[in-house]
C-alpha positions as CSV (number, residue, x, y, z in Angstrom):
1,X,31.0,13.2,55.2
2,X,31.0,16.8,56.6
3,X,30.6,17.5,60.3
4,X,27.4,19.4,61.1
5,X,29.4,22.5,62.2
6,X,30.8,22.6,58.6
7,X,27.5,22.0,56.8
8,X,26.2,24.9,54.6
9,X,22.7,23.9,55.5
10,X,23.3,24.2,59.3
11,X,25.2,27.5,58.7
12,X,22.2,28.9,56.8
13,X,19.8,27.8,59.5
14,X,22.0,29.6,62.1
15,X,22.0,32.8,60.0
16,X,18.2,32.6,59.6
17,X,17.9,32.5,63.3
18,X,20.0,35.7,63.6
19,X,22.8,34.0,65.4
20,X,26.3,35.6,65.4
21,X,29.9,34.3,65.7
22,X,29.2,31.2,63.7
23,X,32.5,29.4,63.8
24,X,30.5,26.4,65.2
25,X,26.8,26.9,63.9
26,X,25.7,23.5,65.3
27,X,26.8,24.6,68.8
28,X,25.2,28.0,68.3
29,X,21.9,26.6,67.3
30,X,21.8,24.1,70.2
31,X,22.6,26.8,72.7
32,X,19.9,28.9,71.1
33,X,17.4,26.1,71.7
34,X,18.5,25.7,75.3
35,X,17.9,29.4,75.9
36,X,14.6,29.3,74.3
37,X,13.4,26.3,76.4
38,X,14.8,27.9,79.6
39,X,12.7,31.0,78.9
40,X,9.6,28.8,78.3
41,X,9.9,26.9,81.5
42,X,11.1,29.8,83.7
43,X,7.6,30.5,85.2
44,X,7.3,26.8,86.3
45,X,9.3,26.5,89.5
46,X,8.8,22.8,89.8
47,X,8.7,20.3,87.0
48,X,7.3,16.9,87.8
49,X,9.4,14.9,85.3
50,X,10.6,15.0,81.7
51,X,7.2,14.1,80.4
52,X,6.0,17.3,82.1
53,X,8.9,19.3,80.4
54,X,7.8,18.0,77.0
55,X,4.2,18.9,77.6
56,X,5.0,22.5,78.7
57,X,7.5,23.1,75.9
58,X,5.3,21.6,73.1
59,X,2.2,23.5,74.3
60,X,4.2,26.8,74.4
61,X,5.3,26.2,70.8
62,X,1.7,25.2,69.7
63,X,2.4,21.6,68.9
64,X,-0.2,18.9,69.3
65,X,0.9,15.3,69.3
66,X,-1.2,12.6,67.7
67,X,-0.1,9.0,68.2
68,X,-1.2,6.4,65.7
69,X,-1.1,2.7,66.9
70,X,-2.7,1.1,63.9
71,X,-3.9,1.9,60.3
72,X,-7.3,2.8,61.5
73,X,-5.9,5.6,63.7
74,X,-4.3,7.0,60.6
75,X,-7.6,6.9,58.6
76,X,-9.5,8.5,61.6
77,X,-6.9,11.3,61.8
78,X,-7.0,12.0,58.0
79,X,-10.8,12.2,58.1
80,X,-10.9,14.5,61.1
81,X,-8.3,17.0,59.9
82,X,-9.4,17.1,56.3
83,X,-12.9,17.9,57.4
84,X,-11.4,20.9,59.1
85,X,-9.9,22.0,55.8
86,X,-6.4,20.6,56.4
87,X,-6.2,18.8,53.1
88,X,-2.5,17.9,53.5
89,X,-3.7,15.1,55.8
90,X,-5.4,13.3,52.9
91,X,-2.1,11.5,52.1
92,X,-1.2,10.7,55.7
93,X,-1.2,7.0,55.2
94,X,1.2,7.3,52.3
95,X,3.6,9.6,54.2
96,X,3.8,7.4,57.3
97,X,5.5,4.6,55.5
98,X,7.8,1.9,57.0
99,X,10.8,4.3,56.8
100,X,9.1,7.2,58.5
101,X,8.9,7.7,62.3
102,X,6.8,11.0,62.3
103,X,5.5,13.8,60.3
104,X,5.1,17.4,61.3
105,X,2.4,19.5,59.7
106,X,1.8,23.3,60.0
107,X,-1.9,23.9,60.2
108,X,-3.5,26.3,57.8
109,X,-6.5,27.0,60.0
110,X,-4.8,27.6,63.3
111,X,-6.9,27.8,66.4
112,X,-5.3,26.6,69.6
113,X,-2.5,24.7,67.8
114,X,-0.1,25.8,65.1
115,X,1.3,22.3,64.4
116,X,0.4,18.7,64.5
117,X,3.1,16.1,65.0
118,X,1.8,12.7,64.0
119,X,3.9,10.1,65.8
120,X,4.0,6.5,64.4
121,X,3.7,4.1,67.3
122,X,3.0,1.0,65.2
123,X,5.2,-2.0,66.0
124,X,8.8,-1.3,67.1
125,X,8.4,2.4,66.3
126,X,6.5,2.8,69.6
127,X,9.9,2.5,71.4
128,X,11.0,5.6,69.6
129,X,7.9,7.7,70.2
130,X,9.2,9.7,73.1
131,X,12.4,10.7,71.2
132,X,10.4,11.3,68.0
133,X,8.3,13.9,69.9
134,X,11.4,15.8,71.0
135,X,12.7,15.5,67.4
136,X,9.7,17.4,66.1
137,X,9.9,19.9,68.9
138,X,13.5,20.5,67.7
139,X,12.3,21.3,64.2
140,X,9.9,23.9,65.6
141,X,12.5,25.4,67.9
142,X,14.7,26.0,64.9
143,X,12.1,27.3,62.5
144,X,13.0,30.5,60.8
145,X,10.6,33.3,59.6
146,X,9.1,31.0,56.9
147,X,8.3,27.7,58.6
148,X,7.8,24.6,56.5
149,X,4.3,23.4,55.8
150,X,5.3,19.8,56.1
151,X,8.2,17.8,57.5
152,X,8.8,14.1,57.4
153,X,11.2,12.4,59.8
154,X,12.8,9.3,58.3
155,X,14.2,6.5,60.4
156,X,17.6,6.8,58.6
157,X,18.7,10.4,59.3
158,X,21.0,11.6,56.6
159,X,20.0,15.2,55.9
160,X,22.0,17.7,58.0
161,X,18.8,19.4,59.4
162,X,17.5,15.9,60.5
163,X,20.8,15.1,62.2
164,X,20.8,18.5,63.9
165,X,17.2,17.9,65.1
166,X,18.1,14.6,66.5
167,X,21.0,16.1,68.5
168,X,18.8,18.9,69.8
169,X,16.2,16.2,70.8
170,X,19.0,14.4,72.6
171,X,19.7,17.6,74.7
172,X,16.2,17.7,76.0
173,X,14.9,14.1,76.0
174,X,17.1,13.7,79.1
175,X,17.4,17.3,80.0
176,X,20.4,17.6,82.3
177,X,19.1,20.0,85.0
178,X,16.3,17.5,85.7
179,X,17.9,14.2,84.9
180,X,21.4,14.5,86.3
181,X,20.5,15.3,89.9
182,X,18.3,12.2,90.0
183,X,21.1,10.1,88.5
184,X,23.6,11.4,91.0
185,X,21.4,10.7,93.9
186,X,21.0,7.1,92.9
187,X,24.7,6.5,92.2
188,X,26.1,8.5,95.2
189,X,27.6,5.4,96.9
190,X,28.3,3.1,93.9
191,X,29.7,5.7,91.5
192,X,28.4,3.5,88.6
193,X,25.2,2.8,86.8
194,X,23.3,-0.4,87.0
195,X,20.3,-1.6,84.9
196,X,18.2,-1.4,88.1
197,X,19.2,2.2,88.7
198,X,18.5,3.1,85.1
199,X,15.0,1.4,85.2
200,X,14.3,3.4,88.4
201,X,15.3,6.6,86.6
202,X,13.1,5.7,83.6
203,X,10.0,5.1,85.8
204,X,10.4,8.2,87.9
205,X,12.1,10.9,85.7
206,X,11.2,9.9,82.1
207,X,8.3,7.4,82.1
208,X,7.6,7.8,78.4
209,X,11.2,7.1,77.3
210,X,12.2,3.6,76.2
211,X,14.6,1.4,78.2
212,X,17.4,1.7,75.6
213,X,17.0,5.4,75.2
214,X,17.2,5.8,79.0
215,X,20.3,3.7,79.1
216,X,22.0,5.9,76.5
217,X,20.8,9.1,78.1
218,X,22.2,8.0,81.5
219,X,25.5,6.9,80.2
220,X,26.1,10.1,78.2
221,X,25.3,12.2,81.3
222,X,27.1,10.2,83.9
223,X,30.1,12.0,85.4
224,X,32.1,8.8,85.7
225,X,33.3,6.5,83.0
226,X,30.6,4.3,81.5
227,X,30.2,2.0,78.5
228,X,27.3,0.3,76.9
229,X,28.2,-2.8,75.0
230,X,25.7,-4.6,72.8
231,X,26.8,-8.0,71.8
232,X,25.5,-10.5,69.3
233,X,26.6,-13.5,67.3
234,X,28.3,-12.3,64.2
235,X,31.3,-12.5,61.8
236,X,34.4,-10.4,61.6
237,X,34.3,-7.7,58.9
238,X,36.8,-9.6,56.9
239,X,34.6,-12.8,57.1
240,X,31.5,-10.8,56.1
241,X,33.4,-9.4,53.1
242,X,34.5,-12.9,52.2
243,X,31.0,-14.3,52.4
244,X,29.7,-11.4,50.2
245,X,32.4,-12.2,47.6
246,X,31.4,-15.9,47.6
247,X,27.8,-15.1,47.1
248,X,28.6,-12.8,44.2
249,X,30.7,-15.6,42.7
250,X,27.8,-18.0,43.4
251,X,30.3,-20.5,45.0
252,X,27.7,-21.4,47.7
253,X,24.0,-20.9,48.3
254,X,22.3,-19.6,51.5
255,X,21.0,-23.1,52.1
256,X,24.6,-24.5,52.4
257,X,25.3,-22.2,55.4
258,X,27.9,-19.7,56.1
259,X,31.5,-21.0,55.8
260,X,32.5,-19.3,59.0
261,X,31.4,-19.7,62.6
262,X,29.5,-16.7,64.1
263,X,30.8,-15.9,67.5
264,X,29.7,-13.6,70.3
265,X,31.1,-10.2,69.6
266,X,30.7,-6.6,70.6
267,X,28.7,-5.2,67.7
268,X,28.0,-1.7,69.2
269,X,29.7,0.2,71.9
270,X,28.5,3.6,73.3
271,X,30.7,5.5,75.8
272,X,30.5,8.8,77.5
273,X,33.1,11.7,77.3
274,X,34.6,10.7,80.7
275,X,35.3,7.2,79.5
276,X,36.9,8.4,76.3
277,X,39.1,10.8,78.2
278,X,40.2,8.0,80.6
279,X,41.0,5.7,77.7
280,X,38.3,3.2,78.6
281,X,37.2,1.5,75.4
282,X,36.1,-1.8,73.9
283,X,36.5,-2.3,70.1
284,X,33.7,-3.7,68.0
285,X,34.2,-6.8,65.9
286,X,36.6,-6.2,63.0
């Protein structure tokens, strides 16, 4: 799989934005977005928190967020916007399926807003709502002269433009100039993160972010080595492969149980750059 900096799609996006020296178009686009946001927030000398940053940037770009918490919310939104001549909302229920976190719609009859970003907050998707909003902001920040009429953000991000939008969202969801000073102030003596410190950061700096997103944001920005280890009971890769083979050969049924004992293993490990440079690492189950 190609790195984003080698993607033809990302290179084309960079050229459409008028960027030069494109040996690394991903980096060029992300830096372009930072400059654009810095220009937007320049008149605001004091930002309350990251929710305030999101509000200012989205308003400047003409984005209105609509959160849907149940099916009735979707029906109500569809009715309101179609009555205003925005017929693309008629299929909103169909577009917000189980595999879609959000949709971004460019309005035809623009008044105060140019875009509506519908954020799916049903069930577990609510924990991704804050990041989903920044993801849609990222799409608008990188729009060229001919913006798309409709964008759909799938949970499984495979397209280069979706991966890029996610990385741009990561740059701002825990915007370093706001987030890092607060992190450093709380870790001045300990030089390490704790779950209590991260929760305090979440409540004061990024109240709309989920706990897991805040953990990952704090770890990635910490200037000292940090790891996040997610453990669960599971099998080794070879054991999983063997179980799959046995199932295919129909040598045992699910009711008979797995012929290996699941053990507590590291199933996911996230580290920051400082940890990687220092050689601090924990391998996931193999």
